[in-house]
Residue frames as a rotation matrix with the C-alpha (Angstrom) as fourth column:
MET 1
-0.039 0.502 -0.864 8.61
-0.970 -0.226 -0.087 110.49
-0.239 0.835 0.496 145.75
GLU 2
-0.689 -0.291 -0.664 9.65
-0.513 0.843 0.162 106.88
0.512 0.452 -0.730 145.36
ASN 3
-0.921 0.373 0.115 7.34
0.122 0.556 -0.822 105.79
-0.370 -0.743 -0.557 148.18
GLU 4
-0.198 0.869 -0.454 4.41
-0.729 -0.440 -0.525 107.30
-0.655 0.226 0.721 146.26
VAL 5
-0.224 0.045 -0.974 4.94
-0.849 0.481 0.217 104.67
0.478 0.875 -0.070 143.57
TRP 6
-0.913 -0.191 -0.362 5.06
-0.016 0.900 -0.435 101.86
0.409 -0.391 -0.825 146.16
ARG 7
-0.656 0.744 0.124 1.81
-0.370 -0.174 -0.913 103.04
-0.658 -0.645 0.389 147.74
TRP 8
0.198 0.777 -0.598 -0.05
-0.924 -0.054 -0.377 102.56
-0.326 0.627 0.707 144.50
LEU 9
-0.382 -0.410 -0.828 1.88
-0.676 0.735 -0.053 99.42
0.631 0.539 -0.558 143.55
TRP 10
-1.000 -0.002 0.004 0.95
-0.004 0.684 -0.729 97.69
-0.002 -0.729 -0.684 146.82
THR 11
-0.382 0.923 -0.053 -2.64
-0.470 -0.243 -0.848 98.93
-0.796 -0.299 0.527 146.70
CYS 12
0.166 0.413 -0.896 -3.14
-0.986 0.103 -0.135 97.81
0.037 0.905 0.424 143.10
SER 13
-0.673 -0.470 -0.571 -1.44
-0.447 0.874 -0.193 94.48
0.590 0.125 -0.798 143.84
ALA 14
-0.881 0.393 0.263 -3.80
-0.102 0.384 -0.918 93.86
-0.462 -0.835 -0.298 146.75
VAL 15
0.026 0.940 -0.341 -6.81
-0.712 -0.222 -0.666 94.65
-0.701 0.260 0.664 144.56
VAL 16
0.002 -0.085 -0.996 -5.57
-0.925 0.379 -0.034 92.50
0.380 0.922 -0.078 141.66
PHE 17
-0.904 -0.358 -0.233 -4.77
-0.238 0.875 -0.421 89.53
0.355 -0.325 -0.877 143.93
SER 18
-0.644 0.728 0.235 -8.18
-0.237 0.102 -0.966 89.87
-0.727 -0.678 0.107 145.60
LEU 19
0.234 0.749 -0.620 -10.03
-0.872 -0.120 -0.475 89.95
-0.430 0.651 0.625 142.29
ALA 20
-0.265 -0.407 -0.874 -7.97
-0.772 0.632 -0.060 87.07
0.577 0.659 -0.482 140.90
GLU 21
-0.944 -0.066 0.324 -8.82
-0.281 0.677 -0.680 85.02
-0.175 -0.733 -0.657 144.02
VAL 22
-0.060 0.998 0.022 -12.47
-0.692 -0.026 -0.722 85.19
-0.720 -0.059 0.692 143.04
PHE 23
0.559 0.284 -0.779 -11.67
-0.822 0.317 -0.474 83.23
0.113 0.905 0.410 139.88
THR 24
-0.411 -0.712 -0.570 -9.41
-0.501 0.699 -0.511 80.60
0.761 0.075 -0.644 141.47
ALA 25
0.693 0.649 -0.313 -10.19
-0.144 0.550 0.823 77.76
0.706 -0.525 0.475 143.84
GLY 26
0.509 -0.427 -0.747 -8.70
0.711 0.698 0.086 76.97
0.485 -0.575 0.659 147.20
PHE 27
0.970 -0.111 -0.218 -7.66
0.053 -0.774 0.631 80.37
-0.239 -0.623 -0.745 148.60
PHE 28
0.374 -0.886 0.275 -4.43
0.927 0.367 -0.078 80.33
-0.032 0.284 0.958 146.57
LEU 29
-0.229 -0.489 0.842 -4.06
0.599 -0.752 -0.274 84.07
0.767 0.442 0.465 145.87
LEU 30
0.748 0.635 0.191 -5.73
0.231 -0.520 0.822 85.40
0.622 -0.571 -0.536 149.02
PRO 31
0.552 -0.596 -0.583 -2.54
0.736 0.021 0.676 85.22
-0.391 -0.803 0.450 151.15
PHE 32
-0.496 -0.753 0.433 -0.75
0.867 -0.452 0.209 87.40
0.038 0.479 0.877 148.61
ALA 33
0.073 0.621 0.781 -3.63
0.378 -0.742 0.554 89.88
0.923 0.255 -0.289 148.67
ILE 34
0.901 0.238 -0.363 -3.39
0.408 -0.178 0.896 90.03
0.148 -0.955 -0.257 152.47
GLY 35
0.103 -0.956 -0.274 0.37
0.878 -0.042 0.477 90.54
-0.467 -0.290 0.835 152.33
ALA 36
-0.520 -0.260 0.813 0.07
0.723 -0.641 0.257 93.25
0.455 0.722 0.522 149.69
ALA 37
0.494 0.764 0.416 -2.66
0.327 -0.606 0.725 95.00
0.806 -0.222 -0.549 151.68
ALA 38
0.763 -0.286 -0.580 -0.46
0.585 -0.075 0.807 95.01
-0.274 -0.955 0.111 154.79
ALA 39
-0.342 -0.929 0.138 2.45
0.886 -0.270 0.378 96.39
-0.314 0.252 0.916 152.76
ALA 40
-0.173 0.370 0.913 0.14
0.609 -0.688 0.395 99.02
0.774 0.624 -0.106 151.26
VAL 41
0.857 0.480 -0.189 -0.81
0.422 -0.440 0.793 100.20
0.298 -0.759 -0.579 154.74
LEU 42
0.318 -0.826 -0.465 2.86
0.694 -0.131 0.707 100.61
-0.645 -0.548 0.532 155.60
ALA 43
-0.501 -0.491 0.713 3.51
0.857 -0.396 0.329 102.43
0.121 0.776 0.619 152.33
TRP 44
0.258 0.697 0.669 0.68
0.498 -0.689 0.526 104.87
0.828 0.198 -0.525 153.05
VAL 45
0.970 0.014 -0.242 2.18
0.224 -0.434 0.873 105.65
-0.093 -0.901 -0.424 156.49
ASP 46
0.712 -0.702 -0.018 5.56
-0.556 -0.548 -0.625 106.25
0.429 0.454 -0.781 154.80
ALA 47
0.686 -0.496 0.533 7.43
-0.192 0.583 0.789 103.19
-0.702 -0.644 0.305 156.14
HIS 48
-0.257 -0.891 -0.373 10.74
-0.756 -0.055 0.652 102.12
-0.602 0.450 -0.660 154.58
ILE 49
0.256 0.358 -0.898 10.54
-0.923 0.365 -0.118 99.99
0.285 0.859 0.425 151.42
LEU 50
-0.653 -0.545 -0.527 12.47
-0.360 0.834 -0.417 97.08
0.667 -0.083 -0.741 152.98
LEU 51
-0.839 0.427 0.337 9.95
-0.271 0.209 -0.940 96.97
-0.472 -0.880 -0.059 155.83
GLN 52
0.089 0.904 -0.419 7.13
-0.913 -0.093 -0.396 96.92
-0.397 0.418 0.817 153.27
TRP 53
0.000 -0.179 -0.984 8.69
-0.714 0.689 -0.126 93.93
0.700 0.703 -0.128 151.49
LEU 54
-0.929 -0.366 -0.051 9.32
-0.208 0.632 -0.746 92.15
0.305 -0.683 -0.664 154.79
VAL 55
-0.513 0.819 0.258 5.70
-0.488 -0.031 -0.872 92.65
-0.706 -0.573 0.415 155.85
PHE 56
0.204 0.568 -0.797 4.52
-0.978 0.160 -0.136 91.47
0.050 0.807 0.588 152.43
PHE 57
-0.330 -0.418 -0.846 6.50
-0.452 0.857 -0.247 88.21
0.829 0.301 -0.472 152.67
VAL 58
-0.998 -0.054 0.031 5.76
-0.051 0.426 -0.903 87.55
0.036 -0.903 -0.428 156.33
GLY 59
-0.372 0.928 0.003 2.09
-0.694 -0.276 -0.665 88.54
-0.617 -0.249 0.747 156.00
SER 60
0.150 0.392 -0.908 1.68
-0.917 0.399 0.020 86.32
0.370 0.829 0.419 152.96
ALA 61
-0.600 -0.471 -0.647 3.40
-0.236 0.877 -0.420 83.37
0.765 -0.099 -0.637 154.66
VAL 62
-0.946 0.264 0.187 1.44
-0.154 0.142 -0.978 83.67
-0.285 -0.954 -0.094 157.90
SER 63
-0.092 0.974 -0.206 -1.89
-0.837 -0.187 -0.513 84.07
-0.539 0.125 0.833 156.12
PHE 64
-0.092 -0.014 -0.996 -1.01
-0.777 0.626 0.063 81.16
0.623 0.779 -0.069 153.81
VAL 65
-0.897 -0.288 -0.335 -0.39
-0.021 0.785 -0.619 78.88
0.442 -0.548 -0.710 156.82
TYR 66
-0.738 0.664 0.121 -3.56
-0.299 -0.160 -0.941 80.05
-0.606 -0.730 0.316 158.58
LEU 67
0.038 0.796 -0.604 -5.74
-0.970 -0.115 -0.213 79.70
-0.239 0.594 0.768 155.48
ARG 68
-0.410 -0.239 -0.880 -4.36
-0.532 0.847 0.018 76.21
0.741 0.475 -0.474 154.74
ARG 69
-0.996 0.071 -0.049 -5.33
0.080 0.535 -0.841 75.12
-0.033 -0.842 -0.539 158.26
PHE 70
-0.401 0.900 -0.170 -8.78
-0.576 -0.392 -0.718 76.67
-0.713 -0.190 0.675 157.74
VAL 71
0.036 0.384 -0.923 -9.28
-0.975 0.217 0.053 74.95
0.220 0.897 0.382 154.37
ARG 72
-0.731 -0.360 -0.580 -8.03
-0.256 0.932 -0.257 71.60
0.633 -0.039 -0.773 155.70
ARG 73
-0.876 0.462 0.137 -10.53
-0.055 0.186 -0.981 71.81
-0.478 -0.867 -0.138 158.57
LEU 74
-0.050 0.888 -0.457 -13.33
-0.837 -0.287 -0.466 72.53
-0.545 0.359 0.758 156.08
ASP 75
-0.158 -0.087 -0.984 -12.24
-0.821 0.566 0.082 69.59
0.549 0.820 -0.161 153.91
ASP 76
-0.966 -0.251 -0.064 -12.33
-0.165 0.787 -0.594 67.24
0.200 -0.563 -0.802 156.91
ASP 77
-0.392 0.899 0.194 -16.05
-0.579 -0.077 -0.812 67.85
-0.715 -0.430 0.551 157.38
GLU 78
-0.563 0.265 0.782 -18.22
0.551 0.826 0.116 65.24
-0.616 0.496 -0.612 155.71
GLN 79
-0.928 0.222 -0.300 -19.66
-0.369 -0.671 0.643 66.60
-0.058 0.708 0.704 152.50
PRO 80
-0.101 0.964 0.247 -23.43
-0.584 0.143 -0.799 66.40
-0.805 -0.225 0.549 152.06
ARG 81
-0.651 -0.032 0.758 -24.66
0.445 0.794 0.415 63.61
-0.615 0.608 -0.502 149.85
VAL 82
-0.158 0.576 -0.802 -26.19
-0.651 -0.672 -0.354 64.90
-0.743 0.466 0.481 146.65
GLY 83
-0.280 0.124 -0.952 -27.73
-0.905 0.297 0.305 63.33
0.320 0.947 0.029 143.58
ALA 84
0.443 0.454 -0.773 -28.16
-0.292 0.888 0.354 59.58
0.848 0.069 0.526 143.70
ASN 85
-0.532 -0.741 -0.409 -25.63
0.186 0.369 -0.911 59.33
0.826 -0.561 -0.058 146.56
ARG 86
-0.543 0.400 0.738 -28.26
-0.801 -0.512 -0.312 60.76
0.253 -0.760 0.599 148.90
LEU 87
0.495 0.824 -0.274 -30.02
-0.732 0.566 0.379 57.39
0.468 0.013 0.884 148.63
ILE 88
-0.345 -0.659 -0.669 -27.20
-0.047 0.724 -0.688 55.37
0.938 -0.206 -0.280 150.22
ASP 89
-0.985 0.013 -0.171 -28.54
0.167 0.305 -0.938 53.78
0.040 -0.952 -0.303 153.43
ALA 90
-0.461 0.887 -0.016 -32.12
-0.884 -0.461 -0.085 54.65
-0.083 -0.024 0.996 152.37
HIS 91
-0.722 0.328 0.610 -34.84
0.116 0.925 -0.361 52.01
-0.682 -0.190 -0.706 152.69
GLY 92
-0.467 0.581 -0.667 -37.29
-0.880 -0.380 0.285 51.13
-0.088 0.720 0.688 149.95
LYS 93
0.120 0.628 0.769 -39.63
-0.290 0.763 -0.578 48.53
-0.950 -0.154 0.273 148.55
ILE 94
-0.883 -0.426 0.198 -39.10
0.009 0.405 0.914 46.24
-0.469 0.809 -0.354 145.56
ILE 95
0.063 0.939 -0.339 -41.71
-0.566 -0.246 -0.787 46.84
-0.822 0.241 0.516 142.86
GLU 96
0.739 0.069 -0.670 -40.20
-0.602 0.512 -0.612 44.54
0.301 0.856 0.420 140.20
ARG 97
0.925 -0.361 0.117 -38.30
0.248 0.809 0.533 41.34
-0.287 -0.464 0.838 140.99
VAL 98
0.472 -0.855 -0.216 -34.57
-0.858 -0.501 0.111 42.03
-0.203 0.132 -0.970 141.26
ASP 99
0.717 -0.299 0.630 -32.58
0.298 0.948 0.110 39.45
-0.630 0.109 0.769 139.32
ASP 100
0.105 -0.776 -0.621 -29.14
-0.549 -0.566 0.615 40.30
-0.829 0.277 -0.486 137.96
ASP 101
-0.637 -0.345 0.689 -29.15
0.280 0.729 0.624 37.31
-0.718 0.591 -0.368 135.58
ALA 102
0.037 0.760 0.649 -32.34
0.984 0.084 -0.155 38.52
-0.172 0.644 -0.745 133.91
GLN 103
-0.861 -0.437 0.260 -31.28
0.469 -0.880 0.072 42.19
0.198 0.184 0.963 134.21
THR 104
0.084 0.939 0.333 -34.54
0.336 -0.341 0.878 43.09
0.938 0.038 -0.344 135.94
GLY 105
-0.183 -0.033 -0.983 -35.37
0.981 0.060 -0.185 44.96
0.065 -0.998 0.021 139.09
MET 106
-0.195 0.182 0.964 -37.00
0.076 -0.977 0.200 48.15
0.978 0.112 0.176 140.26
VAL 107
-0.407 0.052 -0.912 -37.17
0.911 0.100 -0.401 49.69
0.070 -0.994 -0.088 143.71
ARG 108
0.350 0.546 0.761 -39.32
0.335 -0.832 0.442 52.55
0.875 0.100 -0.474 145.01
ILE 109
-0.353 -0.480 -0.803 -37.70
0.935 -0.169 -0.310 54.92
0.013 -0.861 0.509 147.48
GLY 110
-0.483 0.177 -0.857 -39.56
0.350 -0.859 -0.375 57.98
-0.802 -0.481 0.353 148.66
GLY 111
0.508 0.798 -0.324 -41.82
-0.029 -0.360 -0.933 58.14
-0.861 0.483 -0.160 145.63
GLU 112
0.150 -0.528 -0.836 -38.97
-0.964 -0.265 -0.005 57.67
-0.219 0.807 -0.549 143.14
GLU 113
0.906 0.125 0.405 -38.48
-0.041 0.977 -0.210 54.53
-0.422 0.173 0.890 141.09
TRP 114
0.149 -0.946 -0.289 -34.94
-0.946 -0.221 0.238 53.30
-0.289 0.238 -0.927 140.41
ARG 115
0.545 -0.174 -0.820 -33.37
-0.331 0.854 -0.402 50.36
0.770 0.491 0.408 138.62
ALA 116
0.494 -0.329 0.805 -31.94
-0.826 0.110 0.552 47.99
-0.270 -0.938 -0.217 141.19
SER 117
0.246 -0.445 -0.861 -29.40
-0.335 0.795 -0.506 45.19
0.910 0.413 0.047 141.34
ALA 118
0.529 -0.073 0.846 -28.45
-0.828 0.174 0.533 42.75
-0.186 -0.982 0.032 144.07
THR 119
-0.571 -0.818 -0.066 -26.16
-0.820 0.564 0.097 39.79
-0.042 0.109 -0.993 144.63
GLU 120
-0.894 0.375 0.245 -29.19
0.340 0.924 -0.176 37.50
-0.293 -0.074 -0.953 145.05
PRO 121
-0.545 0.763 0.348 -32.70
0.288 -0.220 0.932 37.65
0.788 0.608 -0.100 143.60
ILE 122
-0.915 0.343 -0.213 -35.19
0.092 -0.337 -0.937 39.66
-0.393 -0.877 0.277 145.66
GLU 123
-0.470 0.823 0.318 -38.94
0.871 0.375 0.316 39.27
0.141 0.425 -0.894 145.29
VAL 124
-0.343 0.488 0.803 -41.62
0.099 -0.831 0.547 41.98
0.934 0.267 0.237 144.88
ASP 125
0.663 0.658 0.357 -42.78
-0.137 -0.361 0.922 43.79
0.736 -0.661 -0.149 148.07
ALA 126
0.370 -0.608 -0.702 -39.54
0.900 0.422 0.109 42.94
0.230 -0.673 0.703 149.93
ARG 127
0.986 -0.137 -0.093 -38.01
-0.090 -0.917 0.389 45.74
-0.139 -0.375 -0.916 151.99
VAL 128
0.436 -0.883 0.175 -34.46
0.842 0.331 -0.427 46.67
0.319 0.334 0.887 150.98
MET 129
0.689 -0.352 -0.634 -31.68
0.119 -0.808 0.577 49.07
-0.715 -0.473 -0.515 151.87
VAL 130
0.908 -0.410 0.091 -29.40
-0.005 -0.228 -0.974 50.80
0.420 0.883 -0.209 149.35
THR 131
0.646 -0.740 -0.188 -25.73
0.536 0.265 0.801 49.98
-0.543 -0.618 0.568 149.94
GLU 132
-0.468 -0.813 -0.347 -24.13
0.231 -0.492 0.840 51.71
-0.853 0.312 0.418 146.95
ILE 133
0.625 0.562 -0.541 -24.70
-0.365 -0.402 -0.839 53.33
-0.690 0.723 -0.046 143.58
ASP 134
-0.354 -0.699 0.622 -23.49
0.363 0.510 0.780 51.51
-0.862 0.501 0.073 140.46
GLY 135
-0.901 0.032 0.433 -23.93
0.398 -0.339 0.853 53.84
0.174 0.940 0.293 137.51
THR 136
-0.549 0.784 0.289 -27.68
-0.657 -0.619 0.431 54.41
0.517 0.047 0.855 137.28
ARG 137
0.232 0.602 -0.764 -28.59
0.083 0.771 0.632 51.39
0.969 -0.210 0.129 139.40
LEU 138
0.205 -0.096 0.974 -29.01
-0.949 -0.263 0.174 51.14
0.240 -0.960 -0.145 143.12
VAL 139
-0.455 -0.363 -0.813 -27.32
-0.089 0.927 -0.363 48.16
0.886 -0.093 -0.454 144.71
VAL 140
0.160 0.668 0.727 -29.70
-0.884 -0.231 0.407 46.87
0.439 -0.707 0.554 147.36
VAL 141
-0.868 -0.296 -0.399 -29.76
-0.072 0.869 -0.489 44.24
0.492 -0.396 -0.776 150.10
PRO 142
0.123 0.954 -0.274 -32.80
0.289 0.229 0.929 42.74
0.949 -0.193 -0.248 151.78
VAL 143
-0.556 -0.178 0.812 -33.67
-0.658 -0.503 -0.560 44.17
0.508 -0.846 0.162 155.18
PRO 144
-0.878 0.268 -0.397 -34.84
0.422 0.825 -0.375 41.77
0.227 -0.497 -0.838 157.90
GLN 145
-0.080 0.975 0.209 -38.58
0.588 -0.123 0.800 42.09
0.805 0.187 -0.563 158.54
GLU 146
0.440 0.265 -0.858 -38.20
0.891 -0.249 0.380 43.46
-0.113 -0.931 -0.346 162.10
GLN 147
-0.540 -0.681 -0.494 -35.76
0.547 -0.731 0.409 46.16
-0.640 -0.049 0.767 160.93
ALA 148
-0.783 0.317 0.536 -38.04
0.416 -0.375 0.829 47.09
0.464 0.871 0.162 158.03
THR 149
0.277 0.932 -0.233 -40.93
0.800 -0.090 0.594 47.54
0.532 -0.351 -0.770 160.47
GLU 150
0.117 -0.326 -0.938 -38.81
0.804 -0.523 0.282 49.86
-0.583 -0.788 0.201 162.67
ASN 151
-0.833 -0.553 -0.035 -37.81
0.411 -0.660 0.629 52.02
-0.371 0.509 0.777 159.68
THR 152
-0.510 0.703 0.495 -41.35
0.483 -0.243 0.842 52.46
0.712 0.668 -0.216 158.41
GLU 153
0.412 0.672 -0.615 -42.61
0.888 -0.145 0.437 53.50
0.205 -0.726 -0.656 161.87
SER 154
-0.056 -0.519 -0.853 -40.00
0.700 -0.629 0.337 56.26
-0.711 -0.579 0.399 162.30
């Protein structure tokens, strides 16, 4: 009769941990859900309670280690650039003289116009490359003429 309680306890624990994992980040509760599910299987086949607890702890620990390795491998992959960061290394054309002293400068990249800044003044129609994003401004550097020609051909 006592094992009947453990069957439902382990099953409900697995369900609760699984549902709670949906609302947390980083696979934190999933190892416990896996361990509880493994213990629930043993409870349903009428295994001893100590074995159920042992499988819960070992299953949780093993799945925790495996999932951490999985998450770490996913974190090592380079994340896609989104928002303004997608423009880093992009090439464009100056449409308003870039001069940090006068606080002027606009660049056109792929049909979009952005405020630009640079360490040195850059004249209109010059080809530039974005090196970084500074707030809402693109930090640009002039591109040598031969490199600008290569980038517009490709």
